[in-house]
C-alpha positions in Angstrom: 50.3 -27.9 63.1 51.3 -25.0 62.0 49.3 -22.0 60.1 49.6 -21.1 56.6 52.9 -19.1 57.0 52.9 -16.8 53.7 56.9 -15.7 53.9 57.8 -19.0 53.9 59.1 -21.1 50.3 56.7 -24.3 50.8 57.4 -26.1 47.8 55.4 -29.2 47.2 56.8 -32.1 44.9 56.5 -36.2 44.0 57.9 -37.9 41.1 55.3 -36.2 38.7 54.6 -32.7 39.7 56.3 -29.4 41.6 54.8 -26.8 43.0 56.8 -23.2 43.4 55.8 -20.4 45.0 54.6 -18.1 42.2 57.2 -14.8 41.3 56.6 -11.7 39.0 59.8 -13.2 36.4 57.3 -16.3 35.9 55.3 -13.3 33.7 58.1 -15.2 30.6 57.1 -18.7 31.7 53.0 -18.0 31.8 53.3 -15.8 28.9 53.1 -18.5 26.5 49.8 -19.6 27.6 48.5 -16.5 27.5 49.4 -15.3 23.5 48.4 -19.2 22.3 46.1 -20.5 24.8 43.4 -18.0 25.6 40.5 -20.1 25.7 42.1 -21.5 28.5 40.5 -18.7 31.3 37.0 -19.0 29.2 35.4 -19.5 33.1 37.7 -17.7 35.2 36.5 -14.2 36.9 40.4 -13.3 36.1 41.6 -14.0 32.9 45.1 -13.7 32.2 44.8 -13.6 28.2 46.8 -11.5 27.0 50.5 -9.8 28.3 48.0 -7.3 29.8 45.7 -9.8 31.7 48.4 -11.5 32.5 50.3 -9.0 34.7 47.1 -7.2 36.0 46.7 -11.1 37.1 49.9 -11.7 38.7 50.2 -8.4 40.2 46.7 -9.1 42.2 47.9 -13.2 43.1 51.7 -11.4 44.4 49.5 -8.6 45.9 47.2 -10.8 47.8 50.3 -13.1 49.1 51.6 -10.1 50.5 48.2 -9.5 52.3 48.2 -12.6 53.6 44.8 -13.6 51.5 46.1 -16.4 48.8 49.6 -18.7 48.5 49.8 -19.1 44.5 52.1 -21.7 43.1 54.1 -22.0 39.2 53.5 -25.6 38.1 56.7 -28.2 37.0 55.4 -30.9 35.0 58.3 -33.0 35.7 57.3 -35.9 33.5 57.8 -33.5 30.2 60.3 -30.9 32.1 57.8 -28.0 31.2 55.9 -25.6 33.0 52.3 -26.0 33.3 50.4 -23.6 34.4 49.2 -21.8 38.6 47.3 -22.4 41.3 46.5 -21.5 44.8 45.3 -21.2 48.1 43.1 -18.3 48.8 40.6 -17.8 51.3 42.7 -18.4 54.1 40.7 -18.0 57.7 43.3 -19.2 60.4 40.7 -18.3 62.6 37.6 -20.9 61.8 40.2 -23.4 60.3 39.4 -23.1 57.1 40.5 -22.6 53.7 40.2 -22.3 49.7 42.1 -24.1 46.6 41.2 -22.8 43.3 42.5 -20.0 40.5 44.4 -23.7 38.5 44.7 -23.8 35.3 46.5 -26.0 33.0 48.2 -25.5 29.3 46.3 -27.9 27.3 48.5 -30.5 26.6 48.7 -30.7 30.5 44.9 -31.5 31.0 43.5 -35.3 31.2 47.2 -36.6 32.1 46.9 -36.8 35.9 48.5 -33.1 36.7 46.2 -32.3 38.7 45.2 -35.1 40.6 49.3 -34.8 41.8 48.9 -31.2 42.5 45.8 -31.5 44.2 47.3 -34.3 47.0 50.5 -32.2 47.4 47.9 -29.1 48.2 45.7 -31.0 50.2 48.5 -33.3 52.0 49.7 -29.7 53.5 46.5 -28.5 54.3 45.1 -31.5 56.5 48.1 -32.1 57.3 50.5 -29.8 57.9 48.4 -26.6 58.1 45.7 -28.7 60.3 42.5 -27.1 58.1 39.3 -28.6 59.1 37.6 -27.6 55.2 39.3 -27.6 51.6 36.5 -25.9 49.5 36.2 -25.5 46.2 34.5 -23.5 43.6 33.7 -23.3 39.9 31.4 -22.0 37.1 28.4 -23.9 37.4 28.7 -23.8 33.9 31.9 -25.1 33.9 31.3 -28.9 33.4 35.8 -30.1 32.9 36.2 -28.2 36.2 33.4 -29.6 38.3 34.6 -33.0 37.0 37.7 -33.0 37.9 37.2 -31.9 41.9 34.6 -34.4 42.1 36.8 -37.0 40.6 39.3 -36.2 43.6 36.1 -36.9 45.9 34.7 -33.9 46.7 30.7 -32.9 48.3 28.9 -30.9 46.7 27.4 -28.3 48.9 25.4 -26.2 46.3 24.8 -23.7 44.1 25.1 -20.0 44.9 23.1 -18.1 42.1 24.3 -14.6 40.2 27.0 -14.6 43.3 28.6 -12.8 41.0 29.8 -11.5 37.6 32.0 -12.5 35.3 34.7 -10.2 33.9 32.1 -9.2 30.5 29.6 -9.0 33.0 26.9 -11.2 33.1 26.2 -13.1 36.2 27.8 -16.3 37.5 26.1 -19.4 39.5 29.2 -20.6 41.4 29.1 -24.4 42.6 30.7 -24.7 45.8 32.2 -28.1 46.8 34.3 -29.5 49.6 36.8 -32.0 51.6 36.7 -32.0 55.3 39.6 -33.2 57.6 37.9 -36.5 58.7 37.0 -37.2 55.0 40.3 -36.9 53.5 41.9 -39.1 56.0 38.8 -41.4 56.2 39.8 -42.6 52.6 39.8 -39.7 50.1 43.7 -39.6 50.8 44.0 -43.2 50.4 41.5 -43.1 46.7 43.5 -40.7 45.6 47.5 -41.5 46.3 46.0 -44.9 44.7 45.5 -43.1 41.4 48.2 -40.9 40.7 
């Protein structure tokens, strides 16, 4: 098992999707979503709606990668030959062998198509089988029912709610739901179940 190498170009792909390390020039690709689908970030702590927000979003993602805090991806849908959105690993704790998976968003045309399951299968496979982490954590706004349902469908276990643990961009307090998958759970059935539904 090897720790996450932030200088490495991890390219994750199967027949349906390709995850490519996010780069500054991807601003042009993602700007279409920022301008035309601003509600994609309704529950996001760091929205990318509008070009100014998108630039801040990208700058923060890439700085976090440089600081070895996150590893963001650009998502390409191989079935439609279109770029679909973004996702990332973050809060990598090598000493505890844990990582978080999130900051995930897709254009509306790609939601409910199975794209997310394919992305998460590839990312979870890397996390548990290459990096050897013991736990992958997921978080969401407790009001974001679509995101929570998607995480549960992966096989995540709900651990609880952090009440008013952070503030939204408009200053309101947010309750965050915490979910996770453990390494033993991945190998004991979650992987097989998820793979069968790709």
